[in-house]
MDTraj code that builds the backbone (N, CA, C; nanometers):
import mdtraj as md
import numpy as np

residues = "MET SER GLY SER GLY GLN ASP SER ILE TRP PHE GLU GLY TRP PHE LYS ASN PHE GLY GLN ARG VAL SER ILE TYR GLU ARG ARG GLU GLU MET SER ASP PRO VAL GLY GLU PHE ASN LEU LYS ASN THR ALA ILE SER PHE ASN THR THR ALA ASP GLY GLN LEU GLN GLN THR VAL ASP PHE GLU GLY THR ALA THR GLY PHE GLY GLY VAL PHE GLY THR LEU ILE ILE THR GLN PRO LEU ALA GLU ALA GLY ALA THR GLY GLY PRO CYS ALA TRP ALA GLY LYS ALA LEU LEU ASP ASP ASN SER ILE LEU GLY GLY LEU GLY GLU GLY THR TRP ASP GLN ILE GLY SER GLU SER ARG PHE LYS VAL SER MET ILE ILE ASN ILE SER ASP GLY GLY".split()
xyz = np.array([
    [-5.6722, 18.7725, 10.9081],
    [-5.6060, 18.9006, 10.8999],
    [-5.7029, 19.0104, 10.9426],
    [-5.6506, 19.1207, 10.9805],
    [-5.7339, 19.2298, 11.0292],
    [-5.8058, 19.2979, 10.9147],
    [-5.9121, 19.3700, 10.9452],
    [-5.9885, 19.4411, 10.8451],
    [-5.9259, 19.5723, 10.8033],
    [-5.8109, 19.6079, 10.8582],
    [-5.7473, 19.7353, 10.8272],
    [-5.6796, 19.7352, 10.6911],
    [-5.6772, 19.6229, 10.6232],
    [-5.6134, 19.6154, 10.4938],
    [-5.4760, 19.5522, 10.4985],
    [-5.4145, 19.5469, 10.6164],
    [-5.2856, 19.4791, 10.6266],
    [-5.2546, 19.4441, 10.7707],
    [-5.1650, 19.3511, 10.7861],
    [-5.1136, 19.3072, 10.9142],
    [-4.9627, 19.3013, 10.8996],
    [-4.8913, 19.2935, 11.0097],
    [-4.7459, 19.2838, 11.0024],
    [-4.6986, 19.1593, 11.0739],
    [-4.5941, 19.0985, 11.0213],
    [-4.5288, 18.9866, 11.0884],
    [-4.3802, 19.0158, 11.0941],
    [-4.3146, 18.9577, 11.1916],
    [-4.1700, 18.9665, 11.2033],
    [-4.1151, 18.8390, 11.1417],
    [-4.0226, 18.8527, 11.0513],
    [-3.9630, 18.7393, 10.9821],
    [-3.8154, 18.7367, 11.0139],
    [-3.7672, 18.6234, 11.0580],
    [-3.6236, 18.6083, 11.0788],
    [-3.5855, 18.4683, 11.0364],
    [-3.4837, 18.4588, 10.9563],
    [-3.4445, 18.3270, 10.9090],
    [-3.3015, 18.3239, 10.8622],
    [-3.2569, 18.2053, 10.8307],
    [-3.1214, 18.1832, 10.7833],
    [-3.1319, 18.1039, 10.6558],
    [-3.0498, 18.1370, 10.5590],
    [-3.0486, 18.0547, 10.4391],
    [-2.9070, 18.0357, 10.3885],
    [-2.8865, 17.9231, 10.3243],
    [-2.7566, 17.8895, 10.2657],
    [-2.7847, 17.8098, 10.1394],
    [-2.7378, 17.8614, 10.0280],
    [-2.7517, 17.7930, 9.9004],
    [-2.8982, 17.7626, 9.8680],
    [-2.9305, 17.6396, 9.8271],
    [-3.0655, 17.6085, 9.7805],
    [-3.1430, 17.5245, 9.8816],
    [-3.2752, 17.5446, 9.8871],
    [-3.3637, 17.4664, 9.9715],
    [-3.3452, 17.4942, 10.1188],
    [-3.4180, 17.5905, 10.1723],
    [-3.3947, 17.6362, 10.3085],
    [-3.5203, 17.6302, 10.3947],
    [-3.5005, 17.6211, 10.5250],
    [-3.6093, 17.6293, 10.6219],
    [-3.5819, 17.7488, 10.7110],
    [-3.6826, 17.8349, 10.7273],
    [-3.6681, 17.9529, 10.8123],
    [-3.7910, 17.9654, 10.9005],
    [-3.7822, 18.0437, 11.0062],
    [-3.8938, 18.0599, 11.0994],
    [-3.9616, 18.1938, 11.0805],
    [-4.0909, 18.1984, 11.1111],
    [-4.1682, 18.3215, 11.1024],
    [-4.2194, 18.3548, 11.2426],
    [-4.2141, 18.4821, 11.2784],
    [-4.2554, 18.5266, 11.4108],
    [-4.3641, 18.6322, 11.3978],
    [-4.4617, 18.6292, 11.4861],
    [-4.5602, 18.7372, 11.4906],
    [-4.4930, 18.8644, 11.5373],
    [-4.5478, 18.9775, 11.4965],
    [-4.4939, 19.1056, 11.5433],
    [-4.5493, 19.1331, 11.6825],
    [-4.4619, 19.1312, 11.7807],
    [-4.4963, 19.1572, 11.9203],
    [-4.3852, 19.2416, 11.9798],
    [-4.4084, 19.2916, 12.1020],
    [-4.3004, 19.3652, 12.1685],
    [-4.1820, 19.2731, 12.1933],
    [-4.2096, 19.1496, 12.2314],
    [-4.1031, 19.0525, 12.2522],
    [-4.1225, 18.9399, 12.1528],
    [-4.0273, 18.9245, 12.0638],
    [-4.0329, 18.8161, 11.9670],
    [-3.9820, 18.6909, 12.0378],
    [-4.0721, 18.5982, 12.0674],
    [-4.0273, 18.4812, 12.1414],
    [-4.0457, 18.3553, 12.0581],
    [-4.1554, 18.2862, 12.0779],
    [-4.1741, 18.1579, 12.0119],
    [-4.2223, 18.1743, 11.8681],
    [-4.1673, 18.0923, 11.7771],
    [-4.2159, 18.0965, 11.6391],
    [-4.3629, 18.0564, 11.6345],
    [-4.4383, 18.1190, 11.5447],
    [-4.5785, 18.0823, 11.5266],
    [-4.5948, 17.9937, 11.4045],
    [-4.4871, 17.9675, 11.3339],
    [-4.4937, 17.8821, 11.2167],
    [-4.3611, 17.8793, 11.1448],
    [-4.3605, 17.8145, 11.0287],
    [-4.2380, 17.8034, 10.9510],
    [-4.2618, 17.8334, 10.8050],
    [-4.1646, 17.8977, 10.7439],
    [-4.1534, 17.9031, 10.5985],
    [-4.0636, 17.7858, 10.5587],
    [-4.1005, 17.7108, 10.4587],
    [-4.0136, 17.6104, 10.3976],
    [-3.9953, 17.6543, 10.2538],
    [-3.8873, 17.7265, 10.2281],
    [-3.8669, 17.7912, 10.0989],
    [-3.7451, 17.7349, 10.0282],
    [-3.7527, 17.7331, 9.8972],
    [-3.6397, 17.6921, 9.8145],
    [-3.6001, 17.8082, 9.7256],
    [-3.4708, 17.8362, 9.7209],
    [-3.4180, 17.9384, 9.6313],
    [-3.4288, 17.8832, 9.4898],
    [-3.4976, 17.9561, 9.4015],
    [-3.5183, 17.9077, 9.2651],
    [-3.4412, 17.9861, 9.1606],
    [-3.3940, 18.1065, 9.1930],
    [-3.3194, 18.1869, 9.0955],
    [-3.2486, 18.3022, 9.1656],
    [-3.1372, 18.3422, 9.1084],
    [-3.0648, 18.4620, 9.1519],
    [-3.0343, 18.5415, 9.0258],
    [-3.0623, 18.6723, 9.0295],
    [-3.0291, 18.7554, 8.9136],
    [-2.9763, 18.8902, 8.9602],
    [-2.9112, 18.9595, 8.8680],
    [-2.8503, 19.0890, 8.8964],
    [-2.8936, 19.1883, 8.7903],
    [-2.9050, 19.3144, 8.8308],
    [-2.9500, 19.4200, 8.7416],
    [-2.8878, 19.5508, 8.7889],
    [-2.9042, 19.6558, 8.7101],
    [-2.8662, 19.7898, 8.7544],
    [-2.9926, 19.8723, 8.7695],
    [-2.9939, 19.9594, 8.8682],
    [-3.1083, 20.0474, 8.8899],
    [-3.0913, 20.1736, 8.8062],
    [-3.1960, 20.2543, 8.7984],
    [-3.1915, 20.3788, 8.7208],
    [-3.0812, 20.4722, 8.7701],
    [-3.0494, 20.4646, 8.9011],
    [-2.9441, 20.5523, 8.9546],
    [-2.8067, 20.4842, 8.9588],
    [-2.7907, 20.3720, 8.8878],
    [-2.6604, 20.3086, 8.8717],
    [-2.6158, 20.2161, 8.9826],
    [-2.7077, 20.1723, 9.0688],
    [-2.6702, 20.0794, 9.1748],
    [-2.6847, 19.9350, 9.1262],
    [-2.6161, 19.8454, 9.1944],
    [-2.6249, 19.7028, 9.1665],
    [-2.7432, 19.6458, 9.2442],
    [-2.8297, 19.5725, 9.1759],
    [-2.9455, 19.5127, 9.2433],
    [-2.9420, 19.3617, 9.2232],
    [-2.9504, 19.2893, 9.3356],
    [-2.9545, 19.1434, 9.3347],
    [-3.0937, 19.1011, 9.3773],
    [-3.1541, 19.0097, 9.3022],
    [-3.2836, 18.9550, 9.3413],
    [-3.2684, 18.8041, 9.3578],
    [-3.3274, 18.7523, 9.4646],
    [-3.3210, 18.6102, 9.4956],
    [-3.4645, 18.5615, 9.5086],
    [-3.5063, 18.4753, 9.4163],
    [-3.6440, 18.4263, 9.4148],
    [-3.6575, 18.3007, 9.4996],
    [-3.7698, 18.2929, 9.5729],
    [-3.8001, 18.1790, 9.6584],
    [-3.9419, 18.1312, 9.6309],
    [-3.9644, 18.0016, 9.6511],
    [-4.0998, 17.9477, 9.6509],
    [-4.1057, 17.8327, 9.7499],
    [-4.2257, 17.8106, 9.8030],
    [-4.2429, 17.7039, 9.9001],
    [-4.3752, 17.7174, 9.9716],
    [-4.3766, 17.6788, 10.0987],
    [-4.4981, 17.6857, 10.1794],
    [-4.4673, 17.7557, 10.3111],
    [-4.5737, 17.8010, 10.3779],
    [-4.5592, 17.8643, 10.5086],
    [-4.6826, 17.8342, 10.5918],
    [-4.6613, 17.8110, 10.7199],
    [-4.7711, 17.7847, 10.8115],
    [-4.8748, 17.8961, 10.8018],
    [-4.9994, 17.8608, 10.7737],
    [-5.1080, 17.9580, 10.7667],
    [-5.1164, 18.0356, 10.6369],
    [-5.0224, 18.0139, 10.5452],
    [-5.0216, 18.0891, 10.4201],
    [-5.0325, 18.0020, 10.2964],
    [-5.0157, 17.8717, 10.3047],
    [-5.0184, 17.7864, 10.1861],
    [-4.8944, 17.8077, 10.1021],
    [-4.9139, 17.8179, 9.9694],
    [-4.8013, 17.8400, 9.8784],
    [-4.7495, 17.9820, 9.8882],
    [-4.6177, 17.9980, 9.8967],
    [-4.5549, 18.1297, 9.9089],
    [-4.4549, 18.1474, 9.7947],
    [-4.4599, 18.2643, 9.7315],
    [-4.3697, 18.2986, 9.6222],
    [-4.3208, 18.4404, 9.6473],
    [-4.1904, 18.4617, 9.6440],
    [-4.1420, 18.5962, 9.6717],
    [-3.9991, 18.6176, 9.6289],
    [-3.9585, 18.7435, 9.6378],
    [-3.8250, 18.7846, 9.5969],
    [-3.7603, 18.8680, 9.7064],
    [-3.6397, 18.8287, 9.7451],
    [-3.5556, 18.9068, 9.8346],
    [-3.4747, 19.0006, 9.7462],
    [-3.4735, 19.1294, 9.7795],
    [-3.4111, 19.2313, 9.6954],
    [-3.3020, 19.3028, 9.7750],
    [-3.1810, 19.3035, 9.7201],
    [-3.0685, 19.3741, 9.7819],
    [-3.0163, 19.4744, 9.6796],
    [-3.0162, 19.6023, 9.7163],
    [-2.9686, 19.7087, 9.6280],
    [-2.8546, 19.7808, 9.6985],
    [-2.7410, 19.7977, 9.6274],
    [-2.6248, 19.8598, 9.6896],
    [-2.5381, 19.9274, 9.5834],
    [-2.4591, 20.0267, 9.6257],
    [-2.3635, 20.0870, 9.5327],
    [-2.2632, 19.9811, 9.4857],
    [-2.2145, 19.9940, 9.3649],
    [-2.1180, 19.8987, 9.3104],
    [-1.9966, 19.8844, 9.4020],
    [-1.9514, 19.9932, 9.4622],
    [-1.8349, 19.9904, 9.5511],
    [-1.8582, 19.9025, 9.6743],
    [-1.9850, 19.8713, 9.7066],
    [-2.0178, 19.7888, 9.8233],
    [-2.0597, 19.6477, 9.7841],
    [-2.0253, 19.6047, 9.6621],
    [-2.0664, 19.4725, 9.6137],
    [-2.0133, 19.3588, 9.7004],
    [-1.9037, 19.3796, 9.7717],
    [-1.8474, 19.2774, 9.8590],
    [-1.8923, 19.2881, 10.0031],
    [-1.9940, 19.3684, 10.0299],
    [-2.0423, 19.3889, 10.1671],
    [-2.0878, 19.2574, 10.2293],
    [-2.0812, 19.2497, 10.3615],
    [-2.1253, 19.1304, 10.4340],
    [-2.2560, 19.1548, 10.5081],
    [-2.3243, 19.2628, 10.4754],
    [-2.4534, 19.2930, 10.5353],
    [-2.5067, 19.4232, 10.4811],
    [-2.6340, 19.4481, 10.5090],
    [-2.6955, 19.5721, 10.4650],
    [-2.8463, 19.5605, 10.4610],
    [-2.9122, 19.6615, 10.4053],
    [-3.0581, 19.6595, 10.3975],
    [-3.1070, 19.5655, 10.2869],
    [-3.2298, 19.5174, 10.3033],
    [-3.2919, 19.4336, 10.2010],
    [-3.4423, 19.4559, 10.2035],
    [-3.5085, 19.4054, 10.1021],
    [-3.6541, 19.4175, 10.0922],
    [-3.7112, 19.2840, 10.0453],
    [-3.8427, 19.2679, 10.0625],
    [-3.9143, 19.1473, 10.0205],
    [-4.0399, 19.1904, 9.9472],
    [-4.0720, 19.1217, 9.8394],
    [-4.1988, 19.1397, 9.7689],
    [-4.2480, 19.0008, 9.7325],
    [-4.3726, 18.9699, 9.7698],
    [-4.4214, 18.8364, 9.7403],
    [-4.5712, 18.8228, 9.7539],
    [-4.6179, 18.7025, 9.7246],
    [-4.7593, 18.6688, 9.7376],
    [-4.7719, 18.5287, 9.7947],
    [-4.8867, 18.5037, 9.8574],
    [-4.9179, 18.3716, 9.9102],
    [-5.0533, 18.3286, 9.8560],
    [-5.0623, 18.2029, 9.8154],
    [-5.1879, 18.1447, 9.7696],
    [-5.2416, 18.0588, 9.8830],
    [-5.3505, 18.1051, 9.9452],
    [-5.4065, 18.0352, 10.0602],
    [-5.4819, 17.9099, 10.0175],
    [-5.5119, 17.8243, 10.1159],
    [-5.5833, 17.6999, 10.0878],
    [-5.7194, 17.7231, 10.0241],
    [-5.7829, 17.8387, 10.0521],
    [-5.9138, 17.8688, 9.9929],
    [-5.9008, 17.9396, 9.8573],
    [-5.7798, 17.9427, 9.8019],
    [-5.7463, 18.0051, 9.6728],
    [-5.7480, 18.1569, 9.6740],
    [-5.7611, 18.2207, 9.7907],
    [-5.7452, 18.3660, 9.7957],
    [-5.5952, 18.3972, 9.7962],
    [-5.5624, 18.5205, 9.7598],
    [-5.4228, 18.5608, 9.7458],
    [-5.3932, 18.6778, 9.8386],
    [-5.2816, 18.6683, 9.9115],
    [-5.2334, 18.7772, 9.9957],
    [-5.1034, 18.8303, 9.9369],
    [-5.0799, 18.9605, 9.9505],
    [-4.9532, 19.0204, 9.9099],
    [-4.8723, 19.0558, 10.0331],
    [-4.7412, 19.0600, 10.0180],
    [-4.6540, 19.0975, 10.1283],
    [-4.5371, 19.1814, 10.0803],
    [-4.5112, 19.2921, 10.1510],
    [-4.3959, 19.3781, 10.1245],
    [-4.3206, 19.3967, 10.2552],
    [-4.1900, 19.3812, 10.2525],
    [-4.1128, 19.3928, 10.3754],
    [-3.9819, 19.4656, 10.3567],
    [-3.9281, 19.5117, 10.4696],
    [-3.7971, 19.5759, 10.4727],
    [-3.7219, 19.5253, 10.5942],
    [-3.5917, 19.5117, 10.5801],
    [-3.5114, 19.4648, 10.6914],
    [-3.3642, 19.4665, 10.6580],
    [-3.2918, 19.3696, 10.7155],
    [-3.1473, 19.3624, 10.6965],
    [-3.1037, 19.2195, 10.6674],
    [-2.9870, 19.2083, 10.6062],
    [-2.9219, 19.0792, 10.5858],
    [-2.7794, 19.0896, 10.6376],
    [-2.7281, 18.9778, 10.6895],
    [-2.5913, 18.9725, 10.7405],
    [-2.5315, 18.8364, 10.7089],
    [-2.4081, 18.8363, 10.6603],
    [-2.3368, 18.7117, 10.6373],
    [-2.2981, 18.6534, 10.7722],
    [-2.3077, 18.5213, 10.7847],
    [-2.2714, 18.4530, 10.9084],
    [-2.1308, 18.3969, 10.8911],
    [-2.0357, 18.4534, 10.9662],
    [-1.8965, 18.4102, 10.9562],
    [-1.8423, 18.4312, 10.8163],
    [-1.7567, 18.3401, 10.7731],
    [-1.6994, 18.3506, 10.6389],
    [-1.7693, 18.2574, 10.5400],
    [-1.8766, 18.1914, 10.5864],
    [-1.9511, 18.0986, 10.5016],
    [-2.0416, 18.1740, 10.4043],
    [-2.0885, 18.1013, 10.3056],
    [-2.1911, 18.1539, 10.2159],
    [-2.3264, 18.1248, 10.2813],
    [-2.3482, 18.1860, 10.3980],
    [-2.4679, 18.1647, 10.4800],
    [-2.5103, 18.3001, 10.5335],
    [-2.6420, 18.3267, 10.5356],
    [-2.6901, 18.4613, 10.5642],
    [-2.8087, 18.4601, 10.6596],
    [-2.8140, 18.5612, 10.7457],
    [-2.9278, 18.5821, 10.8347],
    [-3.0072, 18.6993, 10.7783],
    [-3.1385, 18.6808, 10.7671],
    [-3.2281, 18.7857, 10.7182],
    [-3.3292, 18.8153, 10.8277],
    [-3.3446, 18.9434, 10.8640],
    [-3.4438, 18.9866, 10.9629],
    [-3.5250, 19.0987, 10.9011],
    [-3.6581, 19.0879, 10.9076],
    [-3.7406, 19.1948, 10.8510],
    [-3.8825, 19.1901, 10.9044],
    [-3.9509, 19.3002, 10.8851],
    [-4.0942, 19.3081, 10.9117],
    [-4.1636, 19.3103, 10.7765],
    [-4.2608, 19.2209, 10.7599],
    [-4.3350, 19.2114, 10.6346],
    [-4.4783, 19.2559, 10.6596],
    [-4.5241, 19.3545, 10.5839],
    [-4.6636, 19.3979, 10.5883],
    [-4.7423, 19.3113, 10.4907],
    [-4.8535, 19.2542, 10.5402],
    [-4.9315, 19.1587, 10.4622],
    [-5.0713, 19.2137, 10.4382],
    [-5.1168, 19.2042, 10.3134],
    [-5.2535, 19.2464, 10.2817],
    [-5.3516, 19.1497, 10.3463],
    [-5.4768, 19.1916, 10.3571],
    [-5.5778, 19.1018, 10.4129],
    [-5.6547, 19.0303, 10.3026],
    [-5.6068, 19.0374, 10.1801],
    [-5.6711, 18.9689, 10.0690],
    [-5.7827, 19.0479, 10.0054],
    [-5.8139, 19.1662, 10.0606],
    [-5.9245, 19.2453, 10.0083],
    [-5.8855, 19.3453, 9.9056],
])
top = md.Topology()
chain = top.add_chain()
for i, resn in enumerate(residues, 1):
    res = top.add_residue(resn, chain, resSeq=i)
    for name in ("N", "CA", "C"):
        top.add_atom(name, md.element.get_by_symbol(name[0]), res)
traj = md.Trajectory(xyz[None], top)
């Protein structure tokens, strides 16, 4: 990772129900070939209300990722109650990775989610800013 304190990656993946495989892309002008894979399993889904009365859904994942070792994180979707049936919108990511050398990286991201067709299947696209472990 760079010495600037953080790096960015482009993340795009698809998930459906439990135990998913998604691809990770470097942040470039043209997102072309994957540089690795996340192999993540959905471990929990929960719902809450925010201080301003919105519905918040959190989806916890754990697994591994190329170059990151163990990955643990939460996909966060916050929306007005009236939009609870939406088929897409903004989302966020908060997580950490435990590297093979036992150092820890943090990651925060923002992006979008979209339902694919009428299935319970979703596409997530986001940019995740990653700490350099320092």
